[in-house]
C-alpha positions in Angstrom: 14.3 27.7 74.3 12.9 27.5 77.8 11.3 24.4 79.0 8.0 26.2 79.7 8.0 27.4 76.0 8.6 23.8 74.8 5.8 22.7 77.0 3.5 25.3 75.6 4.3 24.3 72.0 3.7 20.7 72.8 0.3 21.5 74.4 -0.5 23.7 71.2 0.6 20.9 68.9 -1.6 18.4 70.8 -4.6 20.7 70.9 -4.2 21.4 67.1 -4.1 17.6 66.5 -7.2 16.9 68.7 -9.3 19.9 67.7 -8.0 20.5 64.2 -10.8 19.2 62.2 -13.3 21.0 64.3 -11.4 24.2 64.2 -11.2 24.0 60.4 -15.0 23.6 60.2 -15.6 26.5 62.6 -13.3 28.7 60.6 -15.1 27.8 57.3 -18.4 28.7 58.9 -17.1 31.9 60.2 -15.6 32.8 56.8 -19.0 32.0 55.1 -20.9 34.1 57.7 -18.6 37.0 57.1 -19.1 36.8 53.3 -22.8 36.7 53.7 -22.7 39.7 56.0 -20.5 41.7 53.6 -22.8 40.9 50.7 -25.8 41.9 52.6 -24.1 45.2 53.5 -23.1 45.8 49.9 -26.7 45.2 48.7 -28.2 47.3 51.4 -26.0 50.3 50.4 -26.8 49.7 46.7 -30.6 50.0 47.5 -30.0 53.1 49.4 -31.1 51.8 52.8 -27.8 52.6 54.4 -26.6 55.9 55.8 
């Protein structure tokens, strides 16, 4: 392992520690938004509005 790789990993670990809770909340919101978009697409095609 090079010293630059070790430094990058340490910075990544520190960033994950500092922003970890915010990142998890953001990922949950993104997942919920994608589920809502998918359900919206499914219902749109079932109604015949798509294509």
